[in-house]
ZASEKE-37947 format. One line per field, with one value per residue: x, y, z of N, C-alpha, C, O in turn; residue number from 0; residue in three letters. Coordinates in pm, whole numbers, always signed. Layout:
! residues N
nxx <- (X, ...)
nyy <- (Y, ...)
nzz <- (Z, ...)
caxx <- (X, ...)
cayy <- (Y, ...)
cazz <- (Z, ...)
cxx <- (X, ...)
cyy <- (Y, ...)
czz <- (Z, ...)
oxx <- (X, ...)
oyy <- (Y, ...)
ozz <- (Z, ...)
n <- (NUM, ...)
res <- (ALA, ...)
***
This chain:
! residues 223
nxx <- (+7964, +7883, +8129, +8209, +8011, +8067, +8317, +8260, +8095, +8288, +8456, +8291, +8252, +8510, +8546, +8346, +8430, +8674, +8584, +8439, +8641, +8793, +8617, +8574, +8840, +8858, +8653, +8765, +8997, +8890, +8760, +8945, +9117, +9278, +9513, +9599, +9628, +9840, +10029, +10058, +10161, +10402, +10533, +10546, +10716, +10938, +11002, +11087, +11315, +11466, +11465, +11369, +11059, +10890, +10578, +10410, +10149, +9928, +10079, +10036, +10064, +10316, +10568, +10476, +10615, +10950, +11189, +11302, +11106, +10961, +11132, +11078, +10803, +10486, +10538, +10799, +11081, +11270, +11555, +11575, +11738, +11734, +11989, +12218, +12236, +11996, +11811, +11883, +11821, +11548, +11377, +11263, +10994, +10917, +11052, +10935, +10674, +10688, +10731, +10499, +10300, +10332, +10256, +10379, +10425, +10491, +10653, +10836, +10986, +11200, +11410, +11758, +12070, +12354, +12639, +12995, +13089, +12853, +12816, +13039, +12991, +12760, +12861, +13045, +13114, +13252, +13484, +13748, +13774, +13914, +13769, +13633, +13667, +13589, +13322, +13214, +13245, +13073, +12822, +12779, +12754, +12521, +12159, +11982, +11713, +11558, +11406, +11174, +11048, +10781, +10677, +10595, +10875, +11035, +11303, +11461, +11304, +11309, +11576, +11584, +11404, +11540, +11760, +12078, +12395, +12575, +12467, +12458, +12431, +12185, +11846, +11605, +11323, +11386, +11475, +11742, +11801, +11633, +11686, +11952, +12311, +12574, +12816, +12905, +12694, +12444, +12192, +12033, +12008, +11984, +11902, +12073, +12030, +11857, +12000, +12155, +11952, +11835, +12050, +12082, +11833, +11809, +12007, +11938, +11678, +11645, +11446, +11238, +10971, +10659, +10374, +10109, +9788, +9717, +9450, +9402, +9532, +9408, +9360, +9607, +9741, +9674, +9445)
nyy <- (+14002, +13763, +13671, +13861, +13821, +13566, +13601, +13759, +13587, +13388, +13540, +13600, +13345, +13276, +13464, +13388, +13129, +13173, +13303, +13103, +12921, +13071, +13081, +12812, +12758, +12932, +12827, +12578, +12642, +12758, +12557, +12366, +12136, +12206, +12051, +11982, +12242, +12335, +12157, +12217, +12480, +12419, +12266, +12449, +12643, +12483, +12435, +12692, +12712, +12507, +12250, +11928, +11817, +11605, +11514, +11402, +11209, +11108, +11056, +10920, +10652, +10576, +10367, +10220, +10066, +9958, +9974, +9725, +9559, +9317, +9072, +8721, +8724, +8758, +8983, +8995, +9098, +9102, +9168, +9154, +9127, +9165, +9091, +9254, +9068, +8922, +9125, +9209, +8976, +8975, +8857, +8951, +8976, +8701, +8627, +8792, +8699, +8441, +8483, +8627, +8444, +8247, +8376, +8581, +8927, +9217, +9498, +9695, +9834, +9903, +10032, +10052, +10186, +10080, +10247, +10201, +10242, +10197, +9926, +9815, +9880, +9728, +9464, +9449, +9262, +9076, +9174, +9092, +8879, +8710, +8738, +8980, +9229, +9174, +9104, +9342, +9507, +9372, +9386, +9660, +9707, +9753, +9822, +9722, +9547, +9631, +9492, +9470, +9217, +9090, +8874, +8564, +8406, +8497, +8559, +8327, +8152, +8290, +8275, +7997, +7975, +8120, +7952, +7767, +7947, +7869, +7798, +7544, +7371, +7410, +7319, +7201, +7400, +7597, +7945, +7996, +7739, +7705, +7914, +7979, +7907, +7951, +8048, +8315, +8445, +8444, +8549, +8670, +8818, +8767, +8856, +8709, +8684, +8824, +9045, +9111, +9167, +9400, +9582, +9587, +9664, +9918, +10042, +10029, +10118, +10387, +10575, +10449, +10195, +10059, +10024, +9817, +9664, +9339, +9205, +8934, +8798, +8656, +8421, +8317, +8313, +8146, +8257)
nzz <- (+3310, +3434, +3515, +3701, +3897, +3978, +4080, +4297, +4454, +4515, +4661, +4886, +4986, +5060, +5271, +5449, +5505, +5630, +5854, +5982, +6035, +6215, +6422, +6499, +6582, +6801, +6971, +7017, +7155, +7382, +7498, +7554, +7776, +8093, +8121, +7860, +7766, +7920, +7842, +7572, +7595, +7720, +7527, +7322, +7437, +7462, +7193, +7123, +7283, +7189, +7299, +7422, +7549, +7770, +7840, +8119, +8284, +8547, +8788, +9012, +8974, +9045, +9204, +9511, +9666, +9780, +9519, +9475, +9571, +9799, +9938, +9948, +9946, +9764, +9636, +9569, +9377, +9074, +8859, +8518, +8201, +7858, +7656, +7412, +7196, +7213, +7165, +6906, +6762, +6778, +6979, +7209, +7265, +7290, +7521, +7719, +7700, +7811, +8086, +8143, +8081, +8266, +8495, +8620, +8707, +8517, +8601, +8537, +8249, +7994, +7723, +7692, +7597, +7698, +7843, +7846, +8101, +8249, +8194, +8316, +8579, +8621, +8591, +8791, +8988, +8852, +8774, +8804, +8649, +8360, +8125, +8153, +8015, +7748, +7798, +7894, +7669, +7491, +7620, +7614, +7346, +7205, +7218, +7519, +7676, +7959, +8246, +8513, +8710, +8898, +9162, +9327, +9457, +9245, +9188, +9209, +9049, +8811, +8735, +8683, +8471, +8280, +8235, +8237, +8274, +8081, +7773, +7639, +7848, +7945, +7990, +7744, +7691, +7868, +7850, +7750, +7675, +7461, +7282, +7250, +7194, +7227, +7482, +7504, +7389, +7524, +7556, +7778, +8108, +8462, +8791, +9069, +9335, +9626, +9713, +9490, +9313, +9435, +9408, +9131, +9029, +9147, +9008, +8735, +8728, +8842, +8856, +8953, +8956, +8853, +9058, +9045, +9021, +8923, +8769, +8737, +8934, +9135, +9031, +9000, +9237, +9545, +9781)
caxx <- (+7865, +7886, +8258, +8208, +7927, +8146, +8433, +8189, +8053, +8407, +8506, +8205, +8278, +8636, +8532, +8272, +8514, +8774, +8516, +8405, +8769, +8832, +8518, +8609, +8962, +8825, +8584, +8855, +9089, +8823, +8714, +9070, +9136, +9398, +9629, +9647, +9670, +9970, +10122, +10080, +10254, +10532, +10592, +10575, +10831, +11054, +11037, +11165, +11441, +11530, +11480, +11260, +10978, +10807, +10462, +10364, +10040, +9901, +10192, +9995, +10099, +10455, +10577, +10452, +10712, +11086, +11199, +11335, +11002, +10974, +11175, +11000, +10653, +10430, +10585, +10941, +11109, +11404, +11595, +11613, +11778, +11765, +12123, +12218, +12206, +11852, +11743, +11910, +11751, +11405, +11306, +11223, +10857, +10914, +11098, +10834, +10554, +10703, +10703, +10359, +10212, +10346, +10175, +10454, +10379, +10594, +10636, +10923, +11022, +11260, +11532, +11873, +12197, +12452, +12779, +13098, +13088, +12734, +12843, +13143, +12924, +12669, +12935, +13153, +13156, +13333, +13591, +13878, +13783, +13986, +13679, +13552, +13676, +13504, +13186, +13175, +13233, +12956, +12707, +12755, +12759, +12387, +12051, +11941, +11583, +11564, +11275, +11150, +10938, +10730, +10588, +10644, +11004, +11075, +11446, +11504, +11231, +11354, +11701, +11552, +11338, +11651, +11844, +12215, +12477, +12624, +12340, +12458, +12396, +12048, +11740, +11504, +11214, +11436, +11500, +11869, +11794, +11562, +11718, +12094, +12404, +12710, +12825, +12920, +12573, +12344, +12057, +11970, +12071, +11884, +11959, +12090, +11997, +11787, +12100, +12190, +11828, +11826, +12156, +12062, +11710, +11841, +12096, +11870, +11548, +11655, +11323, +11135, +10882, +10510, +10303, +9985, +9721, +9682, +9315, +9395, +9617, +9324, +9370, +9748, +9776, +9570, +9433)
cayy <- (+14008, +13634, +13654, +13948, +13763, +13447, +13647, +13802, +13472, +13331, +13630, +13580, +13204, +13278, +13539, +13306, +13014, +13221, +13337, +12979, +12864, +13138, +13052, +12678, +12768, +13001, +12730, +12472, +12699, +12785, +12421, +12275, +12107, +12270, +11969, +11999, +12375, +12345, +12078, +12295, +12586, +12366, +12226, +12570, +12701, +12399, +12463, +12813, +12685, +12401, +12134, +11828, +11807, +11481, +11547, +11277, +11227, +10993, +11032, +10835, +10515, +10547, +10253, +10241, +9972, +9982, +9933, +9580, +9483, +9257, +8936, +8618, +8745, +8763, +9114, +8989, +9146, +9075, +9244, +9079, +9216, +9099, +9148, +9299, +8959, +8894, +9238, +9202, +8863, +8998, +8758, +9020, +8934, +8564, +8620, +8848, +8612, +8329, +8525, +8664, +8329, +8175, +8441, +8690, +9063, +9308, +9629, +9792, +9792, +10014, +10000, +10135, +10148, +10098, +10293, +10103, +10263, +10126, +9782, +9785, +9884, +9614, +9340, +9477, +9143, +8994, +9261, +9028, +8766, +8739, +8770, +9096, +9333, +9136, +9108, +9483, +9554, +9318, +9438, +9799, +9720, +9785, +9839, +9613, +9565, +9613, +9453, +9432, +9128, +9075, +8758, +8464, +8338, +8532, +8563, +8187, +8095, +8366, +8211, +7867, +7999, +8158, +7834, +7781, +8048, +7796, +7756, +7403, +7293, +7447, +7220, +7246, +7458, +7718, +8044, +7972, +7609, +7711, +8019, +8009, +7794, +7993, +8107, +8456, +8499, +8363, +8616, +8737, +8827, +8771, +8862, +8573, +8686, +8945, +9156, +9146, +9231, +9532, +9660, +9608, +9742, +10058, +10101, +10041, +10183, +10490, +10654, +10359, +10116, +10079, +9934, +9808, +9537, +9252, +9161, +8785, +8737, +8573, +8289, +8284, +8286, +8106, +8360)
cazz <- (+3425, +3500, +3575, +3817, +4002, +4025, +4166, +4419, +4529, +4565, +4779, +5005, +5042, +5138, +5393, +5548, +5542, +5731, +5979, +6042, +6089, +6334, +6520, +6547, +6657, +6924, +7053, +7061, +7249, +7507, +7558, +7581, +7917, +8145, +8104, +7725, +7753, +7978, +7758, +7449, +7638, +7749, +7404, +7244, +7498, +7432, +7058, +7113, +7353, +7115, +7384, +7416, +7673, +7780, +7933, +8174, +8369, +8632, +8869, +9126, +8938, +9087, +9292, +9653, +9743, +9735, +9382, +9469, +9628, +9929, +9910, +10021, +9935, +9633, +9578, +9537, +9244, +9021, +8741, +8399, +8082, +7732, +7605, +7273, +7093, +7209, +7105, +6765, +6710, +6779, +7069, +7329, +7292, +7331, +7657, +7801, +7701, +7896, +8226, +8156, +8072, +8394, +8594, +8685, +8664, +8465, +8669, +8483, +8113, +7909, +7641, +7724, +7532, +7809, +7822, +7901, +8247, +8299, +8180, +8414, +8711, +8622, +8608, +8885, +9068, +8763, +8724, +8812, +8550, +8231, +8018, +8190, +7911, +7640, +7838, +7898, +7529, +7429, +7683, +7574, +7195, +7155, +7317, +7593, +7731, +8105, +8292, +8652, +8724, +9040, +9188, +9425, +9424, +9107, +9167, +9183, +8934, +8695, +8691, +8632, +8336, +8181, +8208, +8283, +8206, +7955, +7701, +7609, +7967, +7972, +7945, +7653, +7765, +7927, +7736, +7682, +7609, +7335, +7196, +7237, +7182, +7267, +7610, +7484, +7326, +7600, +7534, +7886, +8235, +8560, +8924, +9129, +9484, +9669, +9720, +9349, +9257, +9487, +9345, +8983, +9009, +9182, +8903, +8606, +8738, +8949, +8863, +9019, +8868, +8872, +9147, +8994, +9058, +8811, +8799, +8732, +9040, +9214, +8960, +8999, +9379, +9636, +9881)
cxx <- (+7878, +8018, +8264, +8125, +8008, +8251, +8371, +8155, +8178, +8460, +8430, +8229, +8402, +8623, +8458, +8349, +8617, +8709, +8482, +8533, +8812, +8743, +8548, +8733, +8937, +8757, +8680, +8948, +9020, +8783, +8829, +9078, +9267, +9520, +9688, +9691, +9810, +10073, +10162, +10179, +10388, +10609, +10628, +10701, +10956, +11094, +11126, +11304, +11520, +11555, +11361, +11193, +10893, +10693, +10406, +10241, +10029, +10023, +10163, +10030, +10243, +10454, +10562, +10553, +10853, +11102, +11236, +11224, +11025, +11006, +11103, +10853, +10610, +10478, +10734, +10968, +11250, +11429, +11634, +11643, +11791, +11886, +12115, +12187, +12064, +11772, +11759, +11834, +11595, +11325, +11269, +11084, +10841, +10946, +10986, +10712, +10570, +10677, +10557, +10271, +10224, +10275, +10249, +10403, +10501, +10560, +10736, +10977, +11076, +11377, +11639, +11996, +12310, +12586, +12871, +13102, +12968, +12760, +12938, +13082, +12830, +12742, +13052, +13212, +13242, +13449, +13729, +13891, +13849, +13891, +13599, +13556, +13588, +13354, +13132, +13158, +13112, +12830, +12680, +12760, +12626, +12279, +12023, +11797, +11587, +11418, +11282, +11031, +10911, +10653, +10660, +10770, +11058, +11224, +11502, +11440, +11274, +11481, +11675, +11489, +11439, +11731, +11985, +12292, +12532, +12496, +12334, +12426, +12250, +11947, +11652, +11380, +11257, +11462, +11630, +11870, +11726, +11613, +11866, +12186, +12534, +12713, +12833, +12794, +12454, +12214, +12014, +12050, +11956, +11959, +11965, +12067, +11921, +11879, +12139, +12074, +11813, +11926, +12126, +11939, +11734, +11923, +12020, +11741, +11559, +11527, +11208, +11063, +10743, +10443, +10161, +9922, +9683, +9558, +9312, +9469, +9536, +9324, +9513, +9790, +9655, +9564, +9440)
cyy <- (+13879, +13623, +13736, +13883, +13639, +13488, +13695, +13690, +13399, +13407, +13609, +13449, +13205, +13349, +13459, +13190, +13057, +13244, +13201, +12912, +12932, +13106, +12916, +12679, +12824, +12904, +12624, +12520, +12713, +12654, +12327, +12259, +12176, +12192, +11987, +12143, +12393, +12268, +12154, +12415, +12544, +12319, +12345, +12636, +12614, +12416, +12588, +12789, +12585, +12276, +12040, +11813, +11682, +11518, +11414, +11305, +11101, +10956, +10939, +10690, +10479, +10440, +10296, +10160, +10015, +9923, +9782, +9497, +9429, +9111, +8836, +8628, +8739, +8894, +9119, +9038, +9108, +9161, +9141, +9177, +9122, +9165, +9183, +9193, +8927, +8999, +9231, +9084, +8872, +8893, +8814, +8973, +8796, +8551, +8669, +8763, +8499, +8359, +8561, +8539, +8242, +8243, +8555, +8826, +9153, +9450, +9730, +9742, +9916, +9955, +10096, +10088, +10179, +10154, +10187, +10112, +10188, +9973, +9741, +9781, +9763, +9482, +9360, +9356, +9054, +9065, +9200, +8910, +8807, +8780, +8904, +9199, +9297, +9139, +9245, +9538, +9505, +9375, +9585, +9816, +9753, +9793, +9706, +9641, +9536, +9588, +9439, +9344, +9106, +8942, +8666, +8395, +8370, +8536, +8420, +8133, +8164, +8304, +8078, +7881, +8039, +8040, +7861, +7889, +7991, +7738, +7599, +7309, +7320, +7347, +7278, +7296, +7584, +7820, +8019, +7840, +7606, +7809, +8046, +7883, +7828, +8070, +8264, +8523, +8423, +8448, +8705, +8728, +8827, +8777, +8727, +8569, +8814, +9065, +9205, +9215, +9374, +9632, +9692, +9691, +9890, +10126, +10128, +10106, +10287, +10573, +10576, +10279, +10138, +9975, +9927, +9674, +9464, +9181, +8997, +8720, +8644, +8432, +8242, +8241, +8241, +8206, +8300)
czz <- (+3507, +3574, +3702, +3925, +4062, +4117, +4302, +4507, +4587, +4681, +4904, +5062, +5114, +5269, +5493, +5600, +5649, +5861, +6055, +6108, +6217, +6451, +6583, +6622, +6795, +7028, +7103, +7167, +7384, +7579, +7584, +7732, +7960, +8116, +7962, +7699, +7803, +7900, +7638, +7482, +7653, +7622, +7317, +7304, +7464, +7290, +7043, +7171, +7281, +7205, +7360, +7552, +7670, +7883, +7988, +8266, +8458, +8722, +8989, +9097, +8982, +9188, +9435, +9730, +9706, +9599, +9374, +9533, +9769, +9906, +10004, +10024, +9791, +9562, +9572, +9402, +9205, +8898, +8630, +8283, +7963, +7674, +7463, +7172, +7094, +7143, +6953, +6696, +6711, +6860, +7201, +7363, +7339, +7476, +7754, +7813, +7791, +8041, +8240, +8159, +8204, +8509, +8659, +8622, +8623, +8522, +8619, +8346, +8038, +7831, +7669, +7643, +7635, +7758, +7872, +8052, +8313, +8302, +8288, +8555, +8728, +8656, +8699, +8962, +8984, +8713, +8724, +8715, +8421, +8119, +8043, +8077, +7793, +7676, +7847, +7758, +7464, +7483, +7646, +7418, +7128, +7258, +7391, +7643, +7876, +8155, +8449, +8660, +8871, +9050, +9290, +9376, +9292, +9086, +9133, +9058, +8802, +8639, +8623, +8489, +8237, +8143, +8268, +8205, +8079, +7890, +7676, +7727, +8008, +7913, +7844, +7731, +7837, +7810, +7670, +7617, +7479, +7236, +7178, +7246, +7246, +7401, +7598, +7425, +7392, +7630, +7654, +8018, +8340, +8701, +8993, +9281, +9506, +9668, +9580, +9284, +9306, +9425, +9199, +8951, +9039, +9071, +8773, +8610, +8854, +8961, +8924, +8913, +8898, +8956, +9103, +9023, +8929, +8846, +8803, +8838, +9129, +9160, +8946, +9137, +9459, +9751, +10024)
oxx <- (+7885, +8021, +8317, +8166, +8010, +8276, +8429, +8182, +8171, +8501, +8486, +8227, +8410, +8679, +8495, +8341, +8642, +8764, +8496, +8528, +8858, +8787, +8548, +8741, +8987, +8793, +8675, +8977, +9080, +8776, +8808, +9050, +9355, +9625, +9809, +9781, +9891, +10189, +10279, +10269, +10483, +10731, +10729, +10786, +11065, +11214, +11222, +11402, +11639, +11655, +11267, +11259, +10828, +10720, +10361, +10230, +10107, +10062, +10253, +10025, +10288, +10352, +10625, +10574, +10874, +11033, +11205, +11242, +11098, +10922, +11072, +10785, +10693, +10459, +10794, +10884, +11336, +11336, +11717, +11586, +11852, +11884, +12017, +12121, +12007, +11675, +11662, +11790, +11524, +11220, +11244, +11058, +10756, +10880, +10949, +10651, +10469, +10614, +10496, +10176, +10130, +10239, +10193, +10351, +10602, +10455, +10722, +11010, +11008, +11433, +11613, +12020, +12352, +12638, +12827, +13117, +12982, +12729, +12916, +13113, +12822, +12694, +13153, +13331, +13302, +13511, +13818, +13997, +13842, +13931, +13510, +13451, +13518, +13271, +13016, +13062, +13048, +12740, +12565, +12770, +12621, +12305, +12037, +11762, +11617, +11324, +11385, +10921, +11000, +10578, +10773, +10772, +11122, +11268, +11579, +11506, +11275, +11495, +11734, +11521, +11430, +11768, +12008, +12261, +12534, +12431, +12230, +12399, +12199, +11963, +11622, +11340, +11174, +11468, +11637, +11932, +11752, +11589, +11902, +12150, +12597, +12622, +12772, +12789, +12377, +12139, +11960, +12141, +11848, +12061, +11877, +12083, +11919, +11839, +12153, +12093, +11780, +11893, +12142, +11939, +11686, +11911, +12035, +11692, +11488, +11502, +11098, +11091, +10710, +10453, +10091, +9995, +9624, +9556, +9225, +9474, +9595, +9292, +9538, +9865, +9545, +9667, +9432)
oyy <- (+13882, +13571, +13690, +13888, +13617, +13424, +13671, +13696, +13352, +13352, +13600, +13438, +13144, +13305, +13457, +13153, +12985, +13213, +13193, +12857, +12869, +13104, +12903, +12609, +12772, +12897, +12586, +12447, +12686, +12646, +12216, +12353, +12202, +12251, +12005, +12165, +12459, +12307, +12158, +12444, +12610, +12332, +12342, +12681, +12668, +12412, +12592, +12839, +12575, +12206, +12072, +11799, +11656, +11549, +11327, +11415, +11005, +10840, +10888, +10609, +10366, +10418, +10393, +10185, +10096, +9827, +9719, +9377, +9488, +9034, +8866, +8552, +8715, +8911, +9226, +9021, +9084, +9220, +9053, +9285, +9015, +9285, +9149, +9219, +8906, +8969, +9246, +9098, +8789, +8846, +8740, +8936, +8772, +8477, +8602, +8753, +8458, +8281, +8528, +8533, +8173, +8179, +8622, +8836, +9158, +9509, +9847, +9624, +10017, +9850, +10216, +9968, +10294, +10117, +10091, +10012, +10125, +9904, +9636, +9694, +9704, +9402, +9291, +9348, +8962, +9021, +9248, +8850, +8922, +8850, +8938, +9254, +9384, +9172, +9268, +9610, +9579, +9410, +9628, +9928, +9778, +9771, +9597, +9759, +9423, +9654, +9400, +9386, +9104, +8904, +8693, +8334, +8286, +8517, +8402, +8076, +8102, +8282, +8048, +7802, +7999, +8027, +7961, +7919, +8059, +7647, +7535, +7190, +7255, +7298, +7397, +7233, +7671, +7784, +8020, +7824, +7521, +7794, +8130, +7777, +7745, +8148, +8334, +8645, +8352, +8417, +8812, +8647, +8878, +8711, +8644, +8466, +8902, +9175, +9325, +9311, +9462, +9747, +9805, +9775, +9978, +10246, +10233, +10149, +10274, +10636, +10627, +10293, +10234, +9855, +10027, +9577, +9522, +9103, +8939, +8598, +8557, +8336, +8138, +8144, +8294, +8237, +8373)
ozz <- (+3630, +3686, +3802, +4041, +4183, +4220, +4408, +4627, +4701, +4783, +5013, +5185, +5221, +5370, +5611, +5717, +5746, +5967, +6177, +6219, +6313, +6566, +6705, +6723, +6894, +7145, +7219, +7261, +7488, +7701, +7633, +7807, +7878, +8089, +7945, +7618, +7738, +7892, +7600, +7403, +7611, +7612, +7247, +7227, +7440, +7263, +6966, +7116, +7310, +7187, +7287, +7655, +7568, +7999, +7913, +8320, +8448, +8729, +9055, +9189, +8961, +9253, +9479, +9848, +9616, +9566, +9273, +9550, +9848, +9859, +10120, +10093, +9703, +9441, +9569, +9314, +9290, +8841, +8652, +8269, +7969, +7646, +7396, +7072, +6987, +7073, +6879, +6582, +6654, +6816, +7297, +7478, +7425, +7549, +7851, +7920, +7849, +8112, +8341, +8237, +8242, +8607, +8745, +8510, +8694, +8494, +8654, +8331, +8023, +7864, +7670, +7625, +7652, +7653, +7935, +8123, +8417, +8399, +8349, +8636, +8836, +8737, +8684, +8994, +9038, +8615, +8654, +8699, +8378, +8026, +7964, +8047, +7742, +7591, +7811, +7732, +7389, +7407, +7650, +7369, +7007, +7377, +7336, +7652, +7915, +8113, +8504, +8622, +8955, +8960, +9331, +9269, +9228, +8972, +9038, +8971, +8696, +8519, +8520, +8399, +8121, +8026, +8337, +8089, +7977, +7941, +7688, +7711, +8099, +7801, +7852, +7830, +7866, +7692, +7547, +7512, +7394, +7117, +7096, +7296, +7311, +7430, +7678, +7415, +7327, +7722, +7629, +8036, +8313, +8723, +8978, +9346, +9421, +9628, +9557, +9209, +9227, +9394, +9152, +8861, +8967, +9045, +8711, +8505, +8954, +9064, +8945, +8794, +8968, +8930, +9122, +9047, +8838, +8942, +8868, +8841, +9193, +9230, +8887, +9153, +9441, +9811, +10123)
n <- (0, 1, 2, 3, 4, 5, 6, 7, 8, 9, 10, 11, 12, 13, 14, 15, 16, 17, 18, 19, 20, 21, 22, 23, 24, 25, 26, 27, 28, 29, 30, 31, 32, 33, 34, 35, 36, 37, 38, 39, 40, 41, 42, 43, 44, 45, 46, 47, 48, 49, 50, 51, 52, 53, 54, 55, 56, 57, 58, 59, 60, 61, 62, 63, 64, 65, 66, 67, 68, 69, 70, 71, 72, 73, 74, 75, 76, 77, 78, 79, 80, 81, 82, 83, 84, 85, 86, 87, 88, 89, 90, 91, 92, 93, 94, 95, 96, 97, 98, 99, 100, 101, 102, 103, 104, 105, 106, 107, 108, 109, 110, 111, 112, 113, 114, 115, 116, 117, 118, 119, 120, 121, 122, 123, 124, 125, 126, 127, 128, 129, 130, 131, 132, 133, 134, 135, 136, 137, 138, 139, 140, 141, 142, 143, 144, 145, 146, 147, 148, 149, 150, 151, 152, 153, 154, 155, 156, 157, 158, 159, 160, 161, 162, 163, 164, 165, 166, 167, 168, 169, 170, 171, 172, 173, 174, 175, 176, 177, 178, 179, 180, 181, 182, 183, 184, 185, 186, 187, 188, 189, 190, 191, 192, 193, 194, 195, 196, 197, 198, 199, 200, 201, 202, 203, 204, 205, 206, 207, 208, 209, 210, 211, 212, 213, 214, 215, 216, 217, 218, 219, 220, 221, 222)
res <- (MET, PHE, SER, ARG, SER, ALA, ARG, SER, LEU, ALA, SER, ILE, ALA, ARG, THR, ARG, GLY, ALA, ALA, VAL, THR, ARG, SER, VAL, SER, THR, VAL, ALA, ALA, ARG, THR, ALA, THR, PRO, VAL, PHE, ALA, LYS, ALA, SER, LEU, ALA, LEU, ALA, SER, ALA, ALA, VAL, ALA, GLY, THR, THR, VAL, PHE, VAL, THR, GLN, ASN, SER, THR, ALA, CYS, ASP, ALA, LEU, PRO, VAL, HIS, GLY, ILE, ALA, GLY, THR, ASN, GLN, GLU, ARG, THR, PHE, LEU, ALA, VAL, LYS, PRO, ASP, GLY, VAL, GLN, ARG, GLY, ILE, VAL, GLY, ASP, ILE, ILE, ALA, ARG, PHE, GLU, LYS, ARG, GLY, TYR, LYS, LEU, VAL, GLY, LEU, LYS, MET, VAL, TRP, PRO, THR, LYS, GLU, MET, ALA, GLU, SER, HIS, TYR, ALA, ASP, LEU, SER, LYS, LYS, PRO, PHE, PHE, GLY, GLY, LEU, VAL, ASN, PHE, PHE, SER, SER, GLY, PRO, ILE, VAL, CYS, MET, CYS, TRP, GLU, GLY, LYS, ASP, ILE, ILE, LYS, GLN, GLY, ARG, GLN, MET, LEU, GLY, GLU, THR, GLN, PRO, LEU, ALA, SER, LYS, PRO, GLY, SER, ILE, ARG, GLY, ASP, PHE, SER, ILE, ASP, LEU, GLY, ARG, ASN, ILE, CYS, HIS, GLY, SER, ASP, SER, PRO, GLU, ALA, ALA, ALA, HIS, GLU, LEU, ALA, MET, TRP, PHE, PRO, GLU, GLY, VAL, ASN, ASP, TRP, SER, LYS, THR, VAL, ASP, ALA, TRP, VAL, TYR, GLU, SER)
***
């Protein structure tokens, strides 16, 4: 008698539990926002097709300026890259922190593993140099971190902050002066002119960068 009652109670509990679960699922489905509903549909379709879908929102954050910014203004931009040696040594954060602390604005950031073709295109101006082949092999040997920085005189100042191409000639306090020793492992790259910045930013950020307002700029620039 007791066993039969226990089984009956268990059966009722399972039935009610299933009903509650179905009810909650129905409510969740009805109250889901259109964005997430569309995202779920896209992801489900992708799963069937065996592809990967990236759902992005807030497209209004796209850059309103040319990707290279406006040279000679507070919206001048430059391309900086942390090379494979800097990535492997884990000093990407140290490099970013130096530019942020000085007051410059990061408007583009991504990690890329360059192909040899990409490395050759990036260093096309050095293609006649005897070290070109080794430079291309090194630059494409691992991931690099691509950055677009914005601010007053950033092209010139960025190069000074990086230091001399030859680390041993770089002053202490510069990135190369503090973090590197050997010419072939000099941590980073920076555009050396507005023309180079325009070329390199168009190459590495074909999708554009982000035009956003930094609230502390009133304390960085005199109005």
